[in-house]
MARLUMPA-575594 format. One record per residue: x, y, z of N, C-alpha, C, CB in turn; residue in one letter. Coordinates in steps of 0.2 Angstrom, whole numbers, padded with zeros to 4 digits, always signed. Last residue first. Glycine has a CB too. Layout:
N
XYZXYZXYZXYZA
...
! end
This chain:
273
-0118+0217-0008-0116+0216-0015-0109+0214-0014-0117+0221-0020G
-0125+0218+0003-0122+0224+0001-0119+0222-0007-0116+0228+0006R
-0127+0206+0007-0134+0211+0005-0131+0220+0002-0140+0213+0016I
-0117+0201+0010-0119+0197+0004-0126+0204+0002-0122+0188+0006A
-0111+0206+0022-0109+0208+0014-0114+0204+0009-0101+0206+0012H
-0122+0203+0028-0122+0211+0028-0117+0211+0022-0118+0216+0036L
-0121+0189+0032-0126+0192+0029-0127+0200+0027-0131+0192+0033I
-0108+0191+0037-0108+0187+0032-0116+0190+0028-0107+0179+0034Y
-0111+0195+0050-0105+0200+0045-0109+0198+0038-0095+0198+0044R
-0120+0187+0054-0122+0193+0053-0118+0196+0048-0122+0196+0058I
-0110+0177+0054-0115+0176+0051-0119+0181+0049-0118+0172+0055M
-0102+0181+0065-0098+0180+0058-0103+0180+0054-0092+0173+0057G
-0107+0182+0077-0105+0188+0075-0105+0187+0068-0099+0190+0078R
-0110+0168+0078-0118+0172+0076-0113+0178+0072-0124+0176+0084W
-0100+0164+0079-0101+0161+0075-0109+0165+0073-0101+0153+0076A
-0094+0169+0093-0092+0171+0086-0096+0168+0079-0084+0168+0085S
-0104+0162+0100-0104+0170+0100-0102+0171+0092-0098+0173+0105R
-0098+0150+0099-0103+0151+0097-0105+0158+0096-0107+0148+0101R
-0084+0154+0108-0086+0152+0100-0092+0153+0097-0086+0146+0100L
-0091+0158+0120-0086+0163+0114-0087+0161+0107-0077+0164+0117D
-0104+0146+0120-0096+0148+0123-0095+0154+0118-0089+0140+0123S
-0113+0131+0119-0113+0138+0122-0105+0140+0124-0119+0138+0128P
-0106+0121+0107-0110+0122+0113-0109+0129+0115-0108+0117+0119P
-0108+0118+0090-0104+0121+0094-0108+0122+0100-0101+0127+0091L
-0121+0114+0081-0114+0109+0083-0111+0114+0089-0107+0107+0077T
-0128+0123+0078-0131+0117+0080-0125+0112+0082-0135+0114+0074R
-0119+0133+0073-0122+0133+0077-0126+0128+0083-0125+0136+0073L
-0113+0124+0061-0109+0127+0068-0111+0130+0073-0105+0131+0067L
-0123+0123+0052-0120+0118+0056-0117+0120+0062-0117+0115+0053L
-0125+0138+0051-0131+0134+0053-0127+0129+0056-0137+0132+0048K
-0115+0141+0043-0115+0144+0050-0120+0140+0055-0118+0152+0050F
-0118+0132+0032-0110+0130+0036-0113+0133+0043-0100+0136+0032C
-0127+0140+0025-0129+0133+0028-0123+0130+0033-0130+0128+0020R
-0120+0152+0024-0126+0153+0028-0128+0144+0029-0133+0157+0023L
-0112+0147+0014-0109+0149+0020-0115+0149+0026-0106+0158+0019R
-0122+0145+0003-0118+0138+0006-0115+0140+0013-0112+0136+0001D
-0129+0152-0005-0132+0151+0001-0127+0146+0007-0139+0147-0001F
-0122+0154-0017-0124+0160-0012-0126+0158-0006-0130+0164-0013M
-0119+0146-0026-0116+0145-0020-0119+0150-0017-0109+0146-0021G
-0127+0151-0038-0129+0143-0034-0127+0142-0028-0125+0137-0037D
-0122+0159-0045-0126+0160-0039-0129+0157-0037-0129+0162-0037G
-0118+0160-0058-0124+0158-0058-0128+0160-0051-0124+0150-0060S
-0104+0162-0055-0108+0167-0059-0116+0166-0060-0104+0168-0067A
-0102+0151-0047-0100+0158-0044-0105+0162-0050-0091+0161-0043R
-0102+0141-0057-0107+0140-0049-0106+0146-0047-0104+0135-0043N
-0092+0143-0065-0099+0142-0068-0103+0144-0061-0102+0133-0072R
-0081+0143-0057-0083+0151-0059-0089+0150-0062-0079+0155-0064E
-0082+0130-0054-0083+0135-0048-0084+0140-0049-0080+0135-0043S
-0080+0123-0066-0085+0124-0062-0085+0129-0056-0087+0118-0060A
-0071+0134-0079-0071+0130-0074-0078+0128-0070-0067+0132-0071G
-0074+0142-0088-0077+0134-0091-0075+0131-0083-0072+0129-0101G
-0065+0153-0086-0073+0153-0086-0077+0145-0086-0075+0156-0093A
-0052+0147-0074-0053+0149-0080-0062+0149-0082-0048+0144-0086H
-0038+0145-0065-0043+0147-0066-0045+0150-0072-0045+0151-0063V
-0027+0132-0059-0029+0134-0063-0036+0138-0063-0029+0130-0067R
-0017+0134-0047-0021+0133-0049-0024+0135-0054-0023+0134-0046F
+0000+0126-0043-0004+0131-0048-0009+0127-0049-0002+0133-0055T
+0013+0125-0030+0008+0122-0036+0004+0127-0039+0002+0116-0034G
+0018+0130-0020+0020+0123-0021+0016+0121-0027+0018+0119-0015L
+0024+0144-0012+0019+0143-0019+0023+0134-0019+0022+0151-0028H
+0027+0142+0006+0028+0143-0002+0025+0142-0006+0031+0140-0003E
+0020+0141+0019+0019+0146+0014+0022+0147+0007+0022+0151+0017S
+0009+0128+0024+0014+0129+0018+0015+0135+0015+0014+0125+0013L
+0002+0127+0039-0001+0130+0033+0008+0129+0031-0006+0137+0033Y
-0010+0114+0048-0002+0116+0046-0003+0119+0039+0005+0109+0046H
-0022+0110+0059-0020+0110+0053-0012+0114+0055-0025+0114+0047W
-0031+0101+0072-0025+0107+0070-0024+0108+0061-0017+0104+0073D
-0047+0093+0069-0040+0092+0071-0035+0100+0070-0037+0085+0065A
-0062+0094+0072-0059+0089+0075-0049+0089+0076-0061+0083+0072Q
-0066+0105+0067-0070+0104+0071-0067+0097+0074-0076+0105+0068L
-0059+0106+0055-0059+0110+0061-0059+0110+0066-0061+0114+0060L
-0068+0095+0047-0061+0095+0047-0058+0099+0054-0059+0097+0041C
-0077+0105+0044-0079+0101+0047-0073+0097+0050-0083+0098+0043R
-0070+0117+0036-0073+0117+0044-0076+0111+0047-0079+0121+0045M
-0068+0108+0025-0063+0109+0031-0065+0113+0037-0058+0113+0028W
-0081+0106+0019-0076+0100+0024-0073+0102+0028-0072+0096+0021Y
-0083+0119+0016-0089+0115+0020-0085+0111+0023-0095+0111+0015E
-0075+0121+0006-0074+0125+0014-0078+0121+0018-0076+0136+0015F
-0080+0112-0003-0074+0112+0000-0071+0117+0006-0070+0113-0004D
-0091+0115-0007-0091+0106-0005-0083+0108+0000-0091+0099-0016L
-0098+0126-0010-0095+0127-0003-0093+0119-0001-0102+0130+0003G
-0107+0128-0022-0100+0132-0022-0095+0130-0014-0102+0142-0021Q
-0117+0118-0017-0112+0118-0025-0107+0120-0026-0115+0121-0031R
-0120+0105-0008-0117+0110-0008-0116+0112-0014-0112+0110-0005M
-0124+0092-0006-0129+0096-0010-0127+0104-0009-0137+0094-0006S
-0114+0084-0006-0114+0083-0012-0120+0089-0012-0115+0074-0015T
-0102+0086+0007-0109+0088+0008-0112+0087-0001-0109+0098+0012N
-0090+0072+0006-0092+0078+0006-0099+0079+0004-0088+0082+0001F
-0090+0062+0021-0088+0062+0013-0091+0069+0012-0092+0055+0008F
-0079+0060+0036-0084+0057+0032-0085+0061+0025-0091+0058+0035G
-0071+0063+0048-0076+0069+0045-0081+0066+0040-0072+0075+0042V
-0065+0051+0051-0069+0054+0056-0074+0058+0053-0066+0058+0060K
-0058+0048+0038-0063+0044+0040-0069+0047+0047-0058+0038+0042E
-0050+0058+0040-0054+0058+0031-0062+0054+0035-0048+0050+0021M
-0044+0056+0048-0047+0062+0048-0052+0062+0044-0044+0066+0046L
-0036+0045+0042-0040+0045+0048-0044+0050+0051-0036+0043+0053S
-0030+0049+0031-0035+0046+0031-0037+0045+0037-0034+0042+0028R
-0023+0066+0033-0023+0061+0035-0030+0055+0035-0019+0061+0041R
-0024+0075+0018-0027+0073+0022-0025+0067+0026-0032+0074+0020L
-0018+0091+0009-0017+0083+0010-0020+0080+0018-0009+0080+0010M
-0022+0102-0002-0023+0100+0004-0021+0093+0005-0031+0101+0006V
-0023+0107-0015-0016+0109-0012-0017+0107-0004-0014+0118-0013F
-0033+0101-0023-0028+0101-0024-0021+0102-0020-0028+0103-0027S
-0042+0109-0014-0043+0102-0011-0035+0099-0016-0053+0098-0013P
-0041+0125-0011-0043+0120-0015-0040+0113-0013-0041+0123-0022E
-0041+0135+0005-0039+0133-0001-0042+0127-0007-0033+0132+0000G
-0040+0142+0016-0037+0133+0017-0037+0131+0009-0045+0126+0021I
-0047+0152+0015-0038+0153+0018-0037+0146+0015-0035+0153+0028I
-0059+0158+0006-0059+0151+0009-0050+0151+0009-0065+0144+0001N
-0062+0173+0017-0061+0169+0010-0059+0164+0012-0057+0171+0006P
-0075+0169+0026-0073+0170+0021-0066+0172+0023-0077+0174+0017R
-0083+0167+0037-0079+0160+0033-0076+0163+0027-0086+0153+0031L
-0084+0179+0043-0090+0176+0039-0088+0170+0035-0094+0182+0034G
-0074+0184+0052-0074+0186+0047-0079+0183+0039-0068+0185+0048R
-0078+0173+0063-0079+0181+0064-0078+0186+0056-0071+0184+0070E
-0074+0162+0056-0081+0163+0058-0081+0171+0059-0083+0159+0066M
-0059+0165+0058-0062+0162+0050-0070+0164+0051-0060+0152+0049W
-0056+0166+0070-0055+0171+0066-0058+0170+0059-0049+0172+0066S
-0062+0151+0075-0063+0158+0077-0064+0165+0073-0058+0159+0082R
-0052+0144+0068-0061+0145+0067-0063+0151+0069-0066+0139+0071L
-0042+0147+0075-0042+0146+0067-0046+0149+0066-0042+0140+0063F
-0043+0142+0088-0040+0149+0086-0043+0151+0079-0032+0148+0084A
-0046+0129+0085-0050+0132+0088-0050+0139+0088-0049+0131+0094I
-0033+0125+0079-0040+0122+0076-0045+0128+0079-0043+0112+0079R
-0019+0132+0078-0022+0128+0081-0031+0129+0079-0021+0128+0089D
-0008+0128+0066-0014+0132+0065-0018+0127+0072-0018+0132+0057Q
+0010+0127+0060+0003+0124+0065-0002+0128+0066+0005+0121+0072R
+0015+0136+0049+0016+0131+0052+0010+0129+0057+0022+0133+0055G
+0015+0154+0045+0019+0148+0043+0017+0144+0049+0027+0149+0042P
+0003+0166+0049+0009+0164+0050+0012+0156+0049+0009+0166+0054T
-0006+0175+0039-0006+0168+0042+0003+0169+0042-0010+0160+0037L
-0007+0184+0030-0009+0187+0037-0005+0180+0040-0018+0189+0039E
-0005+0180+0016-0001+0184+0020+0000+0184+0026-0002+0189+0019H
-0019+0175+0015-0014+0170+0017-0007+0173+0019-0013+0165+0011R
-0027+0188+0011-0029+0184+0018-0023+0177+0020-0038+0181+0017A
-0022+0190-0002-0019+0193+0005-0021+0190+0012-0021+0200+0006A
-0027+0176-0007-0019+0179-0007-0018+0185-0001-0017+0182-0015T
-0041+0182-0006-0038+0174-0006-0030+0175-0003-0038+0170-0014V
-0040+0193-0014-0044+0192-0008-0041+0187-0004-0049+0190-0010E
-0037+0188-0026-0032+0193-0023-0033+0194-0015-0033+0200-0026D
-0048+0181-0029-0041+0175-0028-0035+0180-0024-0036+0173-0038Y
-0057+0191-0031-0058+0186-0026-0052+0182-0025-0064+0181-0027L
-0053+0198-0041-0053+0201-0034-0055+0195-0031-0056+0207-0032K
-0054+0192-0053-0046+0192-0049-0047+0194-0043-0041+0198-0051E
-0064+0185-0065-0063+0185-0056-0058+0186-0051-0063+0179-0054N
-0061+0184-0075-0064+0190-0075-0064+0190-0068-0070+0191-0080G
-0054+0172-0083-0061+0172-0079-0066+0178-0077-0061+0169-0074S
-0044+0170-0091-0049+0173-0093-0057+0174-0090-0049+0172-0097G
-0035+0163-0081-0038+0162-0088-0042+0164-0091-0040+0156-0089E
-0025+0164-0071-0029+0168-0072-0031+0167-0078-0028+0173-0071M
-0018+0156-0059-0017+0155-0065-0024+0159-0067-0015+0148-0066S
-0013+0156-0042-0015+0156-0046-0018+0160-0053-0017+0154-0044Y
+0000+0148-0033-0003+0152-0037-0008+0152-0040+0000+0153-0041V
+0000+0143-0015+0000+0140-0022-0002+0147-0029-0007+0133-0022H
+0002+0135+0001+0001+0139-0004+0002+0137-0010+0004+0144-0003N
-0006+0119+0007+0000+0122+0006-0002+0129+0002+0004+0117+0001A
-0011+0112+0023-0012+0116+0018-0008+0121+0014-0017+0120+0019A
-0013+0097+0030-0008+0101+0029-0011+0105+0022+0000+0097+0028V
-0021+0088+0045-0020+0091+0037-0015+0095+0037-0027+0096+0033F
-0020+0087+0057-0024+0080+0054-0024+0082+0046-0034+0079+0058G
-0007+0087+0070-0011+0089+0063-0012+0085+0061-0010+0091+0057V
-0002+0079+0079-0009+0085+0079-0012+0086+0075-0008+0091+0081T
+0010+0075+0075+0005+0072+0076-0002+0074+0077+0006+0069+0081S
+0020+0080+0064+0018+0082+0069+0010+0079+0069+0019+0089+0070E
+0030+0074+0055+0032+0074+0061+0027+0077+0065+0037+0077+0063R
+0022+0069+0045+0027+0062+0049+0027+0065+0055+0036+0060+0045N
+0016+0080+0040+0012+0075+0045+0016+0069+0048+0005+0072+0040L
+0028+0086+0034+0023+0091+0041+0020+0082+0046+0012+0097+0037V
+0031+0077+0024+0035+0079+0031+0033+0081+0036+0039+0083+0030D
+0020+0077+0016+0021+0070+0019+0028+0073+0026+0025+0062+0011V
+0021+0091+0010+0016+0089+0014+0018+0082+0020+0011+0088+0008S
+0036+0090+0007+0033+0095+0011+0030+0091+0015+0029+0101+0007R
+0034+0078-0004+0037+0079-0001+0036+0083+0007+0040+0080-0005E
+0022+0085-0014+0020+0077-0010+0027+0078-0003+0021+0067-0018L
+0030+0098-0018+0025+0098-0014+0023+0092-0010+0019+0100-0018Y
+0044+0097-0026+0043+0097-0020+0036+0095-0014+0045+0101-0021Q
+0038+0100-0040+0040+0094-0039+0041+0091-0030+0047+0093-0044P
+0023+0108-0039+0028+0110-0039+0031+0103-0039+0030+0114-0034E
+0007+0102-0046+0011+0103-0041+0020+0104-0044+0009+0098-0037W
-0006+0109-0056-0001+0107-0056+0002+0108-0049+0001+0110-0061L
-0025+0107-0063-0019+0110-0057-0011+0105-0059-0023+0107-0048D
-0035+0101-0070-0031+0107-0073-0025+0109-0068-0037+0114-0074D
-0040+0091-0060-0038+0090-0068-0034+0095-0072-0044+0091-0072Q
-0034+0092-0046-0040+0091-0048-0036+0091-0056-0046+0098-0046F
-0030+0080-0034-0026+0085-0039-0033+0085-0044-0017+0082-0043L
-0030+0075-0017-0034+0077-0023-0029+0080-0026-0040+0080-0021F
-0024+0063-0005-0023+0070-0008-0026+0070-0014-0016+0071-0010Q
-0022+0057+0011-0027+0057+0005-0026+0062+0002-0033+0056+0005V
-0010+0045+0020-0015+0051+0019-0016+0053+0012-0012+0056+0022Y
-0011+0031+0020-0013+0033+0025-0013+0041+0025-0010+0030+0030E
-0021+0024+0006-0015+0026+0010-0014+0027+0015-0014+0030+0009G
-0035+0021-0001-0031+0017+0004-0024+0019+0008-0029+0013+0002K
-0048+0026-0007-0041+0030-0005-0040+0024+0001-0043+0041-0001A
-0060+0026-0014-0055+0021-0016-0048+0021-0011-0053+0021-0025E
-0069+0035-0008-0071+0027-0005-0065+0023-0006-0077+0023-0009K
-0066+0046-0016-0062+0044-0006-0064+0037-0006-0067+0048+0001L
-0070+0045-0026-0064+0044-0026-0061+0042-0018-0061+0049-0029C
-0084+0047-0023-0082+0041-0026-0076+0039-0025-0083+0041-0032A
-0082+0058-0019-0084+0054-0013-0082+0046-0017-0094+0055-0011N
-0081+0065-0031-0075+0068-0026-0076+0062-0022-0077+0076-0021W
-0093+0062-0037-0086+0059-0040-0079+0060-0035-0085+0063-0048N
-0102+0071-0030-0103+0063-0031-0096+0060-0034-0109+0062-0036G
-0098+0084-0033-0096+0081-0026-0097+0073-0026-0100+0084-0020G
-0101+0083-0046-0095+0085-0042-0094+0083-0037-0094+0091-0041I
-0109+0070-0053-0110+0076-0051-0101+0077-0049-0116+0077-0043G
-0111+0057-0060-0112+0058-0052-0112+0066-0049-0105+0055-0049L
-0116+0048-0074-0113+0054-0069-0116+0056-0065-0111+0059-0072R
-0113+0033-0075-0117+0037-0076-0114+0043-0071-0124+0035-0075Q
-0103+0026-0074-0105+0021-0077-0111+0026-0079-0106+0014-0073P
-0088+0031-0070-0095+0030-0067-0098+0029-0074-0098+0036-0062N
-0070+0022-0072-0075+0028-0073-0083+0024-0071-0074+0031-0083R
-0053+0021-0065-0059+0019-0069-0065+0025-0069-0063+0013-0066S
-0036+0019-0066-0042+0022-0069-0047+0019-0067-0043+0021-0076F
-0019+0022-0060-0026+0017-0060-0032+0020-0063-0028+0015-0051H
-0003+0020-0057-0008+0024-0062-0014+0018-0062-0004+0025-0070F
+0007+0011-0053+0006+0015-0049+0000+0020-0050+0011+0018-0048R
+0014+0007-0066+0009+0001-0061+0005+0006-0055+0014-0008-0056S
+0013+0014-0080+0018+0013-0074+0011+0011-0068+0024+0020-0071D
+0004+0012-0089+0010+0008-0092+0016+0009-0085+0013+0010-0100T
-0003+0024-0089-0005+0017-0088+0002+0014-0087-0009+0014-0093L
+0002+0036-0098+0004+0035-0089+0001+0028-0087+0001+0042-0083F
-0005+0033-0110+0003+0033-0108+0004+0033-0099+0008+0039-0112P
-0017+0037-0107-0015+0030-0109-0007+0029-0107-0015+0028-0118E
-0025+0048-0106-0019+0045-0102-0016+0040-0100-0020+0045-0098I
-0034+0046-0117-0029+0054-0115-0023+0051-0109-0034+0061-0111I
-0040+0035-0116-0036+0036-0121-0031+0042-0121-0040+0037-0127A
-0047+0040-0105-0044+0033-0106-0038+0034-0111-0049+0027-0108R
-0057+0047-0109-0052+0049-0104-0046+0044-0104-0055+0048-0097V
-0064+0051-0122-0062+0045-0121-0055+0047-0117-0062+0041-0127D
-0078+0063-0118-0073+0059-0122-0069+0054-0118-0069+0064-0125A
-0090+0060-0109-0089+0060-0115-0083+0059-0120-0091+0065-0116R
-0087+0056-0093-0086+0060-0098-0087+0056-0105-0079+0063-0098S
-0092+0049-0081-0094+0048-0087-0095+0052-0092-0099+0046-0085A
-0081+0055-0071-0086+0056-0071-0092+0053-0079-0086+0062-0069D
-0066+0045-0069-0070+0049-0074-0076+0049-0074-0070+0046-0081D
-0052+0046-0059-0057+0042-0058-0064+0047-0063-0058+0040-0050H
-0036+0040-0056-0039+0044-0060-0046+0042-0062-0035+0046-0065I
-0026+0037-0044-0032+0035-0047-0035+0041-0051-0037+0033-0040L
-0009+0030-0039-0015+0039-0041-0020+0034-0045-0010+0047-0049V
+0000+0031-0026-0003+0028-0031-0007+0033-0032-0006+0021-0030S
+0018+0035-0019+0012+0037-0022+0008+0032-0025+0013+0041-0026W
+0033+0037-0014+0027+0033-0012+0022+0035-0013+0026+0030-0007D
+0040+0048-0019+0039+0043-0023+0034+0038-0021+0045+0040-0024R
+0045+0065-0019+0044+0060-0015+0037+0053-0019+0041+0064-0008F
+0048+0072-0029+0054+0071-0026+0050+0064-0022+0057+0080-0019T
+0039+0071-0044+0037+0071-0037+0045+0069-0035+0030+0066-0034Q
+0036+0069-0057+0042+0073-0056+0041+0073-0049+0042+0079-0059V
+0023+0064-0058+0029+0059-0060+0034+0062-0060+0030+0057-0067V
+0016+0075-0057+0014+0070-0052+0021+0065-0053+0007+0065-0054I
+0016+0084-0068+0019+0086-0060+0019+0080-0056+0015+0092-0056S
+0010+0072-0078+0016+0075-0078+0021+0077-0071+0014+0081-0082E
-0005+0075-0073-0001+0070-0072+0008+0071-0073-0004+0065-0078L
-0006+0090-0079-0006+0088-0069-0002+0080-0068-0018+0087-0066A
-0002+0087-0091+0002+0092-0086+0001+0089-0079-0001+0100-0087A
-0014+0080-0094-0007+0076-0093-0003+0080-0092-0004+0073-0097R
-0023+0090-0093-0023+0083-0089-0016+0079-0088-0028+0078-0093L
-0022+0100-0101-0021+0103-0096-0020+0095-0090-0027+0109-0094H
-0024+0093-0113-0018+0096-0113-0014+0098-0105-0019+0102-0117E
-0036+0089-0111-0034+0085-0112-0023+0086-0110-0037+0084-0118P
-0047+0095-0103-0043+0099-0107-0039+0092-0107-0040+0107-0104N
-0060+0084-0097-0054+0088-0097-0051+0090-0102-0049+0086-0094P
-0074+0079-0093-0072+0083-0100-0066+0086-0099-0077+0088-0102E
-0069+0077-0077-0075+0076-0081-0073+0081-0087-0082+0077-0076Y
-0062+0067-0064-0062+0071-0069-0068+0070-0073-0056+0069-0072T
-0052+0067-0049-0060+0066-0051-0057+0069-0059-0067+0073-0045P
-0038+0060-0044-0038+0062-0048-0045+0062-0053-0033+0060-0050I
-0029+0056-0029-0036+0056-0031-0039+0061-0037-0039+0057-0026L
-0017+0047-0024-0018+0054-0025-0025+0052-0029-0011+0059-0030I
-0013+0042-0007-0017+0040-0012-0019+0047-0015-0023+0035-0009S
+0003+0038+0000-0002+0043-0002-0007+0040-0008+0003+0052-0005V
+0010+0027+0002+0009+0030+0008+0003+0035+0006+0015+0034+0010A
+0004+0013-0003+0008+0017-0005+0005+0023+0002+0006+0019-0014S
+0005-0006-0001-0001-0001+0001+0004+0006+0002-0006-0003+0008M
! end
């Protein structure tokens, strides 16, 4: 069994981008990994796109017989994760060669850390939403690198209205499988908030570690699922649902009062647009 299970959910991938993502795995300095490319019933022949990589026994391919949607395919991937550590890589994204090594090293050293999130750059490819990612980048600059106390971070994040998604996209977050098993699967009813709702549930269980160096690239383009959901407004209520979950979960305390204050701030922000 490999130390790291790398999960790549695909749907109608750009062949060039997908092959570049897989190449960024092959050149990793940490070598004890296995890859599952799990396609969500694309019309494209994804197996043909990745065929050269399948000669490496660490690469595996499977396909849903019918489409499950983004969250459903992410969960289908999680069900197949066998490694001690679990890592997504989306079909458009890239890692620097040291990404896996740096993340695994943290989890091997710090037993109280449940997951590691790495800083990364955003490659803007005509999305027209640079302001959102500028906000995320600025918020990360305020973080001190290293271990983040879950309670202190959750309080601060709630006070900010759970904005922005400082922890970031799953391509740059490595989880202990033991934490994933406690937290469960992604909430498939979430449209825009799948990842930050999951990080919120992780924070209720464990501390995390922030790697401040840029260890990868997240492509942002108008055709991406995140951009489509944002433009349609489908995800506008996801944060309110997260606050509802927190208020139902947290005991009466200063932390719960922070959740109330954060929810009010978020509502006011949404009203102002």
